[in-house]
C-alpha positions as CSV (number, residue, x, y, z in Angstrom):
1,M,10.9,-63.5,34.7
2,D,10.5,-60.0,35.9
3,L,12.8,-58.3,38.3
4,H,10.3,-58.2,41.4
5,S,9.9,-62.7,40.7
6,L,13.8,-63.2,40.7
7,G,13.8,-60.8,43.8
8,R,11.9,-63.7,45.0
9,E,13.7,-66.5,43.4
10,I,17.4,-64.6,45.6
11,R,14.8,-64.2,48.7
12,R,14.0,-67.2,48.4
13,Q,17.8,-69.2,47.4
14,R,19.6,-66.9,50.2
15,D,17.2,-67.8,53.2
16,A,17.7,-71.5,51.5
17,A,21.3,-71.4,52.2
18,G,21.1,-69.4,55.2
19,L,22.9,-66.3,54.3
20,T,22.2,-62.7,55.8
21,Q,21.9,-60.1,53.1
22,E,24.6,-58.2,54.2
23,Q,27.0,-62.1,54.5
24,L,25.1,-62.6,50.4
25,A,26.1,-58.3,49.8
26,A,29.5,-59.1,51.0
27,M,29.8,-62.0,48.3
28,A,28.8,-60.3,45.8
29,L,30.7,-56.8,46.0
30,V,27.1,-55.2,45.8
31,S,25.8,-53.3,49.0
32,R,23.5,-54.5,52.3
33,P,20.8,-51.6,50.1
34,T,20.8,-53.5,46.9
35,I,20.1,-56.8,48.2
36,A,17.5,-55.1,50.7
37,R,16.0,-52.8,47.0
38,L,15.7,-56.4,44.1
39,E,13.6,-58.3,47.9
40,T,11.9,-56.6,48.1
41,G,10.4,-55.6,44.7
42,R,11.9,-51.9,44.6
43,A,14.9,-52.0,43.0
44,S,14.1,-50.3,39.8
45,D,16.9,-50.7,38.3
46,L,19.4,-53.0,38.7
47,G,22.9,-53.4,36.9
48,Y,23.5,-57.0,34.5
49,R,27.1,-57.4,36.7
50,S,25.6,-56.9,39.9
51,I,22.5,-58.8,39.4
52,V,25.4,-61.6,38.0
53,R,27.9,-61.4,41.0
54,I,24.4,-62.1,43.0
55,L,23.2,-64.8,41.3
56,N,26.7,-66.7,41.0
57,A,27.3,-65.9,44.8
58,L,24.3,-68.3,45.5
59,G,25.4,-70.2,42.8
60,L,22.7,-69.7,40.4
61,D,22.9,-68.2,36.5
62,L,21.3,-66.4,34.3
63,R,19.6,-68.3,31.4
64,V,17.9,-67.3,28.7
65,S,15.1,-69.4,27.0
66,T,12.4,-69.4,24.7
67,L,9.1,-67.9,25.3
68,N,6.8,-70.1,26.9
69,R,3.2,-69.1,25.2
70,G,0.1,-70.9,26.3
71,R,1.4,-73.0,29.2
72,P,1.6,-72.5,32.5
73,T,4.9,-71.1,34.0
74,L,6.2,-72.7,37.5
75,E,5.4,-68.8,38.2
76,D,1.9,-68.7,37.1
77,L,1.2,-72.4,38.9
78,E,2.4,-71.2,41.8
79,A,0.2,-67.8,41.4
80,E,-2.5,-70.0,40.7
81,Q,-2.5,-71.8,44.4
82,A,-1.8,-68.4,46.7
């Protein structure tokens, strides 16, 4: 998953939780513009701690998994349908 995809998922999760960007920013101890840049794919450089705090504020975490070569991911299947 790249930073752009992560930003889209964070926005989806934030919307599902009924939070504004301002509320999420306050919970994660980051600025609202940081949330906005992440969600719109304009965050070219965002530190690990900020990403983890944002994810944790949404009840999410960051995990490492084996690269899935050959089989489509959920993101691949969603992109095909779009």
